[in-house]
GUPAMI-395453 format. One record per atom (N, C-alpha, C): residue number from 1; chain; atom name; x, y, z. Coordinates in Angstrom, 1 decimal. Atoms other than C-alpha are relative to their C-alpha. Layout:
{k NUM	c A	a CA	x X	y Y	z Z};
...
// end
This chain:
{k 1	c A	a N	x 0.2	y -0.6	z 1.3};
{k 1	c A	a CA	x 137.3	y 94.2	z 118.3};
{k 1	c A	a C	x -0.1	y 1.5	z 0.1};
{k 2	c A	a N	x 0.1	y -1.4	z -0.1};
{k 2	c A	a CA	x 137.8	y 97.9	z 117.8};
{k 2	c A	a C	x -1.0	y 0.5	z -1.1};
{k 3	c A	a N	x 1.0	y -0.6	z 0.9};
{k 3	c A	a CA	x 134.9	y 99.9	z 116.3};
{k 3	c A	a C	x 0.5	y 1.4	z -0.4};
{k 4	c A	a N	x -0.4	y -1.3	z 0.5};
{k 4	c A	a CA	x 135.9	y 102.9	z 114.2};
{k 4	c A	a C	x -1.3	y 0.8	z -0.4};
{k 5	c A	a N	x 1.2	y -0.8	z 0.4};
{k 5	c A	a CA	x 133.5	y 105.8	z 113.7};
{k 5	c A	a C	x -0.2	y 0.0	z -1.5};
{k 6	c A	a N	x 0.4	y 0.0	z 1.4};
{k 6	c A	a CA	x 131.7	y 105.8	z 110.3};
{k 6	c A	a C	x 0.6	y -1.2	z -0.7};
{k 7	c A	a N	x -0.5	y 1.2	z 0.7};
{k 7	c A	a CA	x 132.9	y 102.3	z 109.6};
{k 7	c A	a C	x -1.3	y -0.9	z -0.2};
{k 8	c A	a N	x 1.2	y 0.8	z 0.4};
{k 8	c A	a CA	x 130.5	y 99.8	z 107.9};
{k 8	c A	a C	x 0.0	y -1.2	z 1.0};
{k 9	c A	a N	x 0.2	y 1.1	z -1.0};
{k 9	c A	a CA	x 129.0	y 97.2	z 110.3};
{k 9	c A	a C	x -1.0	y -1.0	z -0.4};
{k 10	c A	a N	x 1.0	y 0.8	z 0.5};
{k 10	c A	a CA	x 126.4	y 95.5	z 108.2};
{k 10	c A	a C	x 0.0	y -0.3	z -1.5};
{k 11	c A	a N	x 0.1	y 0.4	z 1.4};
{k 11	c A	a CA	x 126.0	y 93.6	z 104.9};
{k 11	c A	a C	x -1.5	y -0.1	z -0.2};
{k 12	c A	a N	x 1.4	y 0.1	z 0.3};
{k 12	c A	a CA	x 122.6	y 93.9	z 103.3};
{k 12	c A	a C	x -0.2	y 0.0	z -1.5};
{k 13	c A	a N	x 0.4	y 0.1	z 1.5};
{k 13	c A	a CA	x 120.8	y 93.4	z 99.9};
{k 13	c A	a C	x -1.0	y 1.1	z -0.3};
{k 14	c A	a N	x 1.1	y -0.8	z 0.5};
{k 14	c A	a CA	x 118.9	y 96.1	z 98.1};
{k 14	c A	a C	x -0.8	y -0.8	z -1.0};
{k 15	c A	a N	x 0.9	y 0.9	z 0.8};
{k 15	c A	a CA	x 115.9	y 94.4	z 96.5};
{k 15	c A	a C	x -0.9	y 0.8	z -0.9};
{k 16	c A	a N	x 1.0	y -0.6	z 1.0};
{k 16	c A	a CA	x 114.0	y 95.4	z 93.4};
{k 16	c A	a C	x -1.0	y -1.1	z -0.2};
{k 17	c A	a N	x 1.1	y 1.0	z 0.0};
{k 17	c A	a CA	x 110.7	y 93.5	z 93.7};
{k 17	c A	a C	x -1.1	y 0.6	z -0.9};
{k 18	c A	a N	x 1.0	y -0.4	z 0.9};
{k 18	c A	a CA	x 108.0	y 93.7	z 91.0};
{k 18	c A	a C	x -1.3	y -0.8	z 0.3};
{k 19	c A	a N	x 1.3	y 0.7	z -0.2};
{k 19	c A	a CA	x 104.3	y 92.9	z 91.5};
{k 19	c A	a C	x -0.6	y -0.3	z -1.4};
{k 20	c A	a N	x 0.7	y 0.3	z 1.3};
{k 20	c A	a CA	x 102.6	y 91.1	z 88.6};
{k 20	c A	a C	x -1.3	y -0.7	z 0.3};
{k 21	c A	a N	x 1.3	y 0.7	z -0.1};
{k 21	c A	a CA	x 99.1	y 89.8	z 88.1};
{k 21	c A	a C	x -0.2	y -0.9	z -1.2};
{k 22	c A	a N	x 0.3	y 0.9	z 1.1};
{k 22	c A	a CA	x 98.0	y 86.8	z 86.1};
{k 22	c A	a C	x -1.4	y 0.3	z -0.6};
{k 23	c A	a N	x 1.2	y -0.3	z 0.7};
{k 23	c A	a CA	x 94.9	y 86.6	z 83.9};
{k 23	c A	a C	x -1.2	y 0.0	z 1.0};
{k 24	c A	a N	x 1.1	y 0.0	z -0.9};
{k 24	c A	a CA	x 92.6	y 85.9	z 86.9};
{k 24	c A	a C	x 0.1	y 1.2	z 1.1};
{k 25	c A	a N	x -0.2	y -1.1	z -0.9};
{k 25	c A	a CA	x 94.0	y 88.9	z 88.8};
{k 25	c A	a C	x 0.8	y -0.3	z 1.3};
{k 26	c A	a N	x -0.7	y 0.4	z -1.1};
{k 26	c A	a CA	x 96.0	y 86.9	z 91.3};
{k 26	c A	a C	x 1.4	y 0.7	z -0.1};
{k 27	c A	a N	x -1.2	y -0.7	z 0.0};
{k 27	c A	a CA	x 99.0	y 89.0	z 92.3};
{k 27	c A	a C	x 1.1	y -0.8	z 0.6};
{k 28	c A	a N	x -1.2	y 0.6	z -0.5};
{k 28	c A	a CA	x 102.5	y 87.7	z 92.8};
{k 28	c A	a C	x 1.2	y 0.9	z 0.0};
{k 29	c A	a N	x -1.1	y -0.9	z -0.1};
{k 29	c A	a CA	x 105.8	y 89.3	z 93.7};
{k 29	c A	a C	x 1.2	y -0.8	z -0.6};
{k 30	c A	a N	x -1.2	y 0.6	z 0.7};
{k 30	c A	a CA	x 109.0	y 88.6	z 91.7};
{k 30	c A	a C	x 1.2	y 0.8	z 0.3};
{k 31	c A	a N	x -1.3	y -0.7	z -0.2};
{k 31	c A	a CA	x 112.6	y 89.4	z 92.6};
{k 31	c A	a C	x 0.6	y 0.3	z -1.4};
{k 32	c A	a N	x -0.6	y -0.4	z 1.3};
{k 32	c A	a CA	x 113.9	y 91.4	z 89.6};
{k 32	c A	a C	x 1.5	y 0.1	z 0.1};
{k 33	c A	a N	x -1.4	y -0.3	z -0.1};
{k 33	c A	a CA	x 117.3	y 92.4	z 90.9};
{k 33	c A	a C	x 0.3	y 0.1	z 1.5};
{k 34	c A	a N	x -0.5	y -0.2	z -1.3};
{k 34	c A	a CA	x 119.3	y 92.4	z 94.1};
{k 34	c A	a C	x 1.5	y 0.4	z -0.1};
{k 35	c A	a N	x -1.4	y -0.5	z 0.0};
{k 35	c A	a CA	x 122.6	y 94.1	z 95.0};
{k 35	c A	a C	x 0.5	y 0.0	z 1.4};
{k 36	c A	a N	x -0.5	y 0.1	z -1.3};
{k 36	c A	a CA	x 124.7	y 93.3	z 98.0};
{k 36	c A	a C	x 0.9	y 1.2	z 0.3};
{k 37	c A	a N	x -0.7	y -1.2	z -0.3};
{k 37	c A	a CA	x 126.1	y 96.4	z 99.7};
{k 37	c A	a C	x 0.4	y -0.1	z 1.5};
{k 38	c A	a N	x -0.3	y -0.1	z -1.5};
{k 38	c A	a CA	x 127.7	y 97.3	z 103.1};
{k 38	c A	a C	x -0.4	y 1.4	z 0.4};
{k 39	c A	a N	x 0.5	y -1.2	z -0.5};
{k 39	c A	a CA	x 126.5	y 100.0	z 105.3};
{k 39	c A	a C	x 0.2	y 0.1	z 1.5};
{k 40	c A	a N	x -0.1	y -0.2	z -1.5};
{k 40	c A	a CA	x 126.2	y 101.3	z 108.9};
{k 40	c A	a C	x -1.4	y -0.1	z 0.5};
{k 41	c A	a N	x 1.3	y 0.1	z -0.6};
{k 41	c A	a CA	x 123.2	y 100.2	z 110.9};
{k 41	c A	a C	x 0.0	y 0.6	z 1.4};
{k 42	c A	a N	x 0.2	y -0.6	z -1.3};
{k 42	c A	a CA	x 122.0	y 102.1	z 113.9};
{k 42	c A	a C	x -1.4	y 0.1	z 0.4};
{k 43	c A	a N	x 1.4	y -0.1	z -0.5};
{k 43	c A	a CA	x 118.9	y 102.4	z 116.0};
{k 43	c A	a C	x -0.4	y 1.5	z -0.2};
{k 44	c A	a N	x 0.4	y -1.4	z 0.2};
{k 44	c A	a CA	x 116.8	y 105.5	z 115.5};
{k 44	c A	a C	x 0.0	y 0.7	z 1.4};
{k 45	c A	a N	x -0.1	y -0.8	z -1.2};
{k 45	c A	a CA	x 117.0	y 108.4	z 118.0};
{k 45	c A	a C	x -1.4	y 0.1	z 0.6};
{k 46	c A	a N	x 1.3	y -0.2	z -0.6};
{k 46	c A	a CA	x 114.1	y 109.2	z 120.4};
{k 46	c A	a C	x -0.8	y 1.0	z -0.8};
{k 47	c A	a N	x 0.6	y -1.0	z 0.8};
{k 47	c A	a CA	x 113.4	y 112.3	z 118.3};
{k 47	c A	a C	x -0.6	y -0.6	z -1.3};
{k 48	c A	a N	x 0.5	y 0.6	z 1.2};
{k 48	c A	a CA	x 113.1	y 110.2	z 115.2};
{k 48	c A	a C	x -1.2	y -1.0	z 0.3};
{k 49	c A	a N	x 1.1	y 0.9	z -0.4};
{k 49	c A	a CA	x 110.9	y 107.7	z 117.0};
{k 49	c A	a C	x -1.3	y 0.7	z 0.2};
{k 50	c A	a N	x 1.2	y -0.8	z -0.2};
{k 50	c A	a CA	x 108.4	y 110.3	z 118.2};
{k 50	c A	a C	x -0.5	y 0.7	z -1.3};
{k 51	c A	a N	x 0.3	y -0.5	z 1.3};
{k 51	c A	a CA	x 108.5	y 111.9	z 114.7};
{k 51	c A	a C	x -0.8	y -1.0	z -0.8};
{k 52	c A	a N	x 0.6	y 1.1	z 0.8};
{k 52	c A	a CA	x 107.6	y 108.6	z 113.1};
{k 52	c A	a C	x -1.4	y -0.3	z 0.6};
{k 53	c A	a N	x 1.3	y 0.3	z -0.6};
{k 53	c A	a CA	x 104.7	y 108.1	z 115.6};
{k 53	c A	a C	x -1.0	y 1.1	z -0.4};
{k 54	c A	a N	x 0.9	y -1.1	z 0.4};
{k 54	c A	a CA	x 103.3	y 111.5	z 114.7};
{k 54	c A	a C	x -0.5	y -0.1	z -1.5};
{k 55	c A	a N	x 0.4	y 0.1	z 1.5};
{k 55	c A	a CA	x 103.3	y 110.7	z 110.9};
{k 55	c A	a C	x -0.5	y -1.4	z -0.3};
{k 56	c A	a N	x 0.5	y 1.4	z 0.1};
{k 56	c A	a CA	x 102.1	y 107.1	z 111.5};
{k 56	c A	a C	x 0.9	y -0.9	z -0.9};
{k 57	c A	a N	x -1.0	y 0.8	z 0.7};
{k 57	c A	a CA	x 105.2	y 105.8	z 109.7};
{k 57	c A	a C	x 0.8	y -0.8	z 1.1};
{k 58	c A	a N	x -0.7	y 0.7	z -0.9};
{k 58	c A	a CA	x 106.7	y 103.0	z 111.7};
{k 58	c A	a C	x 1.5	y -0.2	z -0.5};
{k 59	c A	a N	x -1.4	y 0.1	z 0.3};
{k 59	c A	a CA	x 110.5	y 103.1	z 111.7};
{k 59	c A	a C	x 0.7	y -0.8	z 1.0};
{k 60	c A	a N	x -0.7	y 0.9	z -0.9};
{k 60	c A	a CA	x 112.6	y 100.3	z 113.2};
{k 60	c A	a C	x 1.5	y 0.3	z 0.1};
{k 61	c A	a N	x -1.5	y -0.2	z 0.1};
{k 61	c A	a CA	x 116.2	y 101.1	z 112.0};
{k 61	c A	a C	x 0.4	y 1.1	z -0.9};
{k 62	c A	a N	x -0.6	y -0.9	z 1.0};
{k 62	c A	a CA	x 118.4	y 103.5	z 110.2};
{k 62	c A	a C	x 1.2	y -0.7	z -0.5};
{k 63	c A	a N	x -1.1	y 0.6	z 0.6};
{k 63	c A	a CA	x 120.8	y 102.1	z 107.7};
{k 63	c A	a C	x 0.6	y 1.0	z -1.0};
{k 64	c A	a N	x -0.7	y -1.0	z 0.8};
{k 64	c A	a CA	x 123.4	y 104.4	z 106.0};
{k 64	c A	a C	x 0.9	y -0.8	z -1.0};
{k 65	c A	a N	x -0.9	y 0.6	z 1.0};
{k 65	c A	a CA	x 125.0	y 103.4	z 102.7};
{k 65	c A	a C	x 0.5	y 1.2	z -0.9};
{k 66	c A	a N	x -0.5	y -1.1	z 0.9};
{k 66	c A	a CA	x 127.0	y 105.5	z 100.2};
{k 66	c A	a C	x -1.1	y 0.3	z -1.0};
{k 67	c A	a N	x 1.1	y -0.5	z 0.8};
{k 67	c A	a CA	x 124.6	y 107.6	z 98.2};
{k 67	c A	a C	x 0.1	y -0.5	z -1.4};
{k 68	c A	a N	x -0.1	y 0.4	z 1.4};
{k 68	c A	a CA	x 125.9	y 106.7	z 94.8};
{k 68	c A	a C	x -0.4	y -1.5	z -0.2};
{k 69	c A	a N	x 0.3	y 1.4	z 0.1};
{k 69	c A	a CA	x 125.2	y 103.0	z 95.5};
{k 69	c A	a C	x -1.6	y -0.2	z 0.0};
{k 70	c A	a N	x 1.4	y 0.2	z -0.1};
{k 70	c A	a CA	x 121.5	y 103.5	z 96.3};
{k 70	c A	a C	x -0.7	y 0.2	z -1.3};
{k 71	c A	a N	x 0.6	y 0.1	z 1.3};
{k 71	c A	a CA	x 119.3	y 102.6	z 93.4};
{k 71	c A	a C	x -1.5	y 0.3	z 0.1};
{k 72	c A	a N	x 1.4	y -0.3	z -0.2};
{k 72	c A	a CA	x 115.9	y 103.6	z 94.8};
{k 72	c A	a C	x -0.8	y -1.2	z 0.4};
{k 73	c A	a N	x 0.7	y 1.2	z -0.5};
{k 73	c A	a CA	x 115.0	y 100.1	z 96.1};
{k 73	c A	a C	x -0.9	y 0.3	z 1.1};
{k 74	c A	a N	x 1.0	y -0.2	z -1.1};
{k 74	c A	a CA	x 111.9	y 100.0	z 98.3};
{k 74	c A	a C	x 0.1	y -1.1	z 1.1};
{k 75	c A	a N	x -0.1	y 1.1	z -1.0};
{k 75	c A	a CA	x 113.0	y 96.8	z 100.2};
{k 75	c A	a C	x 1.5	y -0.3	z 0.2};
{k 76	c A	a N	x -1.4	y 0.5	z -0.2};
{k 76	c A	a CA	x 116.2	y 95.6	z 101.8};
{k 76	c A	a C	x -0.1	y -1.3	z 0.8};
{k 77	c A	a N	x -0.1	y 1.3	z -0.7};
{k 77	c A	a CA	x 117.2	y 92.2	z 103.2};
{k 77	c A	a C	x 1.2	y 0.0	z 0.8};
{k 78	c A	a N	x -1.2	y 0.1	z -0.9};
{k 78	c A	a CA	x 119.5	y 91.9	z 106.2};
{k 78	c A	a C	x 0.1	y -1.5	z 0.3};
{k 79	c A	a N	x -0.2	y 1.4	z 0.0};
{k 79	c A	a CA	x 120.9	y 88.4	z 106.0};
{k 79	c A	a C	x 0.2	y -0.5	z 1.5};
{k 80	c A	a N	x -0.3	y 0.5	z -1.3};
{k 80	c A	a CA	x 122.2	y 88.1	z 109.6};
{k 80	c A	a C	x -1.3	y 0.0	z 0.9};
{k 81	c A	a N	x 1.2	y 0.0	z -0.7};
{k 81	c A	a CA	x 118.7	y 88.9	z 110.9};
{k 81	c A	a C	x -1.1	y -0.8	z -0.7};
{k 82	c A	a N	x 0.9	y 0.7	z 0.8};
{k 82	c A	a CA	x 117.0	y 87.0	z 108.1};
{k 82	c A	a C	x -1.4	y 0.6	z -0.1};
{k 83	c A	a N	x 1.2	y -0.7	z 0.1};
{k 83	c A	a CA	x 114.4	y 89.7	z 107.7};
{k 83	c A	a C	x 0.0	y 1.0	z -1.2};
{k 84	c A	a N	x 0.2	y -1.0	z 1.0};
{k 84	c A	a CA	x 113.1	y 91.9	z 104.9};
{k 84	c A	a C	x -0.6	y 1.2	z 0.6};
{k 85	c A	a N	x 0.5	y -1.3	z -0.5};
{k 85	c A	a CA	x 112.5	y 95.6	z 105.6};
{k 85	c A	a C	x -0.5	y 0.8	z -1.1};
{k 86	c A	a N	x 0.5	y -0.9	z 1.0};
{k 86	c A	a CA	x 110.5	y 98.2	z 103.8};
{k 86	c A	a C	x 0.8	y 1.3	z 0.2};
{k 87	c A	a N	x -0.6	y -1.3	z -0.1};
{k 87	c A	a CA	x 112.3	y 101.5	z 103.1};
{k 87	c A	a C	x -1.2	y 1.0	z 0.1};
{k 88	c A	a N	x 1.2	y -1.0	z -0.2};
{k 88	c A	a CA	x 109.8	y 104.1	z 104.5};
{k 88	c A	a C	x 0.4	y 1.4	z -0.3};
{k 89	c A	a N	x -0.5	y -1.4	z 0.3};
{k 89	c A	a CA	x 112.0	y 107.2	z 104.1};
{k 89	c A	a C	x 1.5	y 0.0	z -0.3};
{k 90	c A	a N	x -1.4	y -0.2	z 0.3};
{k 90	c A	a CA	x 115.3	y 108.3	z 102.7};
{k 90	c A	a C	x 0.4	y 1.4	z 0.3};
{k 91	c A	a N	x -0.5	y -1.3	z -0.2};
{k 91	c A	a CA	x 117.5	y 111.2	z 103.5};
{k 91	c A	a C	x 1.5	y 0.0	z -0.4};
{k 92	c A	a N	x -1.4	y -0.1	z 0.4};
{k 92	c A	a CA	x 120.8	y 112.2	z 101.8};
{k 92	c A	a C	x 0.7	y 0.9	z 0.9};
{k 93	c A	a N	x -0.8	y -0.7	z -1.0};
{k 93	c A	a CA	x 123.4	y 113.3	z 104.3};
{k 93	c A	a C	x 1.4	y 0.0	z -0.6};
{k 94	c A	a N	x -1.4	y 0.0	z 0.6};
{k 94	c A	a CA	x 126.5	y 114.3	z 102.3};
{k 94	c A	a C	x 0.2	y -1.2	z -1.0};
{k 95	c A	a N	x -0.3	y 1.2	z 0.9};
{k 95	c A	a CA	x 128.0	y 111.2	z 100.7};
{k 95	c A	a C	x -0.8	y -1.2	z 0.5};
{k 96	c A	a N	x 0.8	y 1.2	z -0.5};
{k 96	c A	a CA	x 125.6	y 108.9	z 102.7};
{k 96	c A	a C	x -1.4	y 0.2	z -0.3};
{k 97	c A	a N	x 1.5	y 0.1	z 0.1};
{k 97	c A	a CA	x 122.0	y 107.9	z 102.0};
{k 97	c A	a C	x -0.5	y -0.7	z 1.2};
{k 98	c A	a N	x 0.6	y 0.7	z -1.2};
{k 98	c A	a CA	x 120.1	y 107.2	z 105.2};
{k 98	c A	a C	x -1.3	y -0.6	z -0.4};
{k 99	c A	a N	x 1.2	y 0.7	z 0.2};
{k 99	c A	a CA	x 117.5	y 104.6	z 104.8};
{k 99	c A	a C	x -0.7	y -0.3	z 1.3};
{k 100	c A	a N	x 0.8	y 0.3	z -1.2};
{k 100	c A	a CA	x 114.8	y 104.5	z 107.5};
{k 100	c A	a C	x -0.9	y -1.1	z -0.4};
{k 101	c A	a N	x 0.7	y 1.2	z 0.4};
{k 101	c A	a CA	x 113.3	y 101.1	z 107.4};
{k 101	c A	a C	x -0.9	y -0.6	z 1.2};
{k 102	c A	a N	x 0.9	y 0.7	z -1.0};
{k 102	c A	a CA	x 110.5	y 99.1	z 109.1};
{k 102	c A	a C	x -0.1	y -1.4	z -0.5};
{k 103	c A	a N	x 0.1	y 1.4	z 0.3};
{k 103	c A	a CA	x 110.1	y 95.4	z 109.3};
{k 103	c A	a C	x -1.2	y -0.3	z -0.9};
{k 104	c A	a N	x 1.0	y 0.2	z 1.0};
{k 104	c A	a CA	x 108.1	y 94.2	z 106.3};
{k 104	c A	a C	x -0.9	y -1.2	z 0.3};
{k 105	c A	a N	x 0.8	y 1.2	z -0.1};
{k 105	c A	a CA	x 105.2	y 91.8	z 106.2};
{k 105	c A	a C	x 0.3	y -1.0	z -1.1};
{k 106	c A	a N	x -0.5	y 0.8	z 1.1};
{k 106	c A	a CA	x 106.8	y 90.5	z 103.0};
{k 106	c A	a C	x 1.0	y -1.1	z 0.5};
{k 107	c A	a N	x -0.9	y 1.1	z -0.4};
{k 107	c A	a CA	x 108.5	y 87.1	z 103.5};
{k 107	c A	a C	x 0.7	y -0.6	z -1.2};
{k 108	c A	a N	x -0.7	y 0.6	z 1.1};
{k 108	c A	a CA	x 111.1	y 85.3	z 101.4};
{k 108	c A	a C	x -0.8	y -0.9	z -0.8};
{k 109	c A	a N	x 0.8	y 1.0	z 0.7};
{k 109	c A	a CA	x 108.6	y 82.6	z 100.6};
{k 109	c A	a C	x -1.0	y 0.7	z -0.9};
{k 110	c A	a N	x 1.0	y -0.7	z 0.8};
{k 110	c A	a CA	x 106.3	y 85.2	z 99.1};
{k 110	c A	a C	x 0.5	y 0.5	z -1.4};
{k 111	c A	a N	x -0.6	y -0.6	z 1.2};
{k 111	c A	a CA	x 108.8	y 86.3	z 96.4};
{k 111	c A	a C	x 0.5	y -1.1	z -0.9};
{k 112	c A	a N	x -0.5	y 0.9	z 1.0};
{k 112	c A	a CA	x 109.3	y 84.3	z 93.2};
{k 112	c A	a C	x 1.5	y 0.3	z -0.3};
{k 113	c A	a N	x -1.3	y -0.3	z 0.4};
{k 113	c A	a CA	x 112.9	y 83.9	z 92.2};
{k 113	c A	a C	x 1.0	y 0.3	z 1.1};
{k 114	c A	a N	x -0.9	y -0.4	z -1.2};
{k 114	c A	a CA	x 114.4	y 84.3	z 95.7};
{k 114	c A	a C	x 1.2	y -1.0	z -0.1};
{k 115	c A	a N	x -1.2	y 0.8	z 0.1};
{k 115	c A	a CA	x 118.0	y 83.1	z 95.5};
{k 115	c A	a C	x 1.1	y 0.6	z 0.8};
{k 116	c A	a N	x -1.1	y -0.6	z -0.8};
{k 116	c A	a CA	x 119.9	y 85.0	z 98.2};
{k 116	c A	a C	x 0.4	y -0.9	z 1.1};
// end
C-alpha cells in the first residue's frame, strides 16, 4: 500500500455529548449528535509531549481534519481503536484543524443513546 503525504488515514466520529441531571441530582450523559469524518492521525512530537507535560494537559494523539468540518466537539470516537478521546486543544493550520486528544475516562456504556 502506498502512503501519500497529507492523505487521510483514519475514520472517526465527532461527538456532541450533553450532561443532564435528574430531580435527585444524578448526572447522566447523552449523545446528542455524532458526525463521521475522515482525517489524518499522527503521534505527537517530542516538543509537543514536553509542552503538554509542562501545562499538565495529557496529549496522546494529534488528529487533523478539514477545518470547515469541525463543529467544536469536545469528544471523538475512533472506531478501529474502540476508544473515546477528549479534545484537549485545537489549532487551526490553514485548511486543517489539528485536534490534540487524550484518552477519555468516558466509556460507551456511560453514554445514553449510543448507536455507533
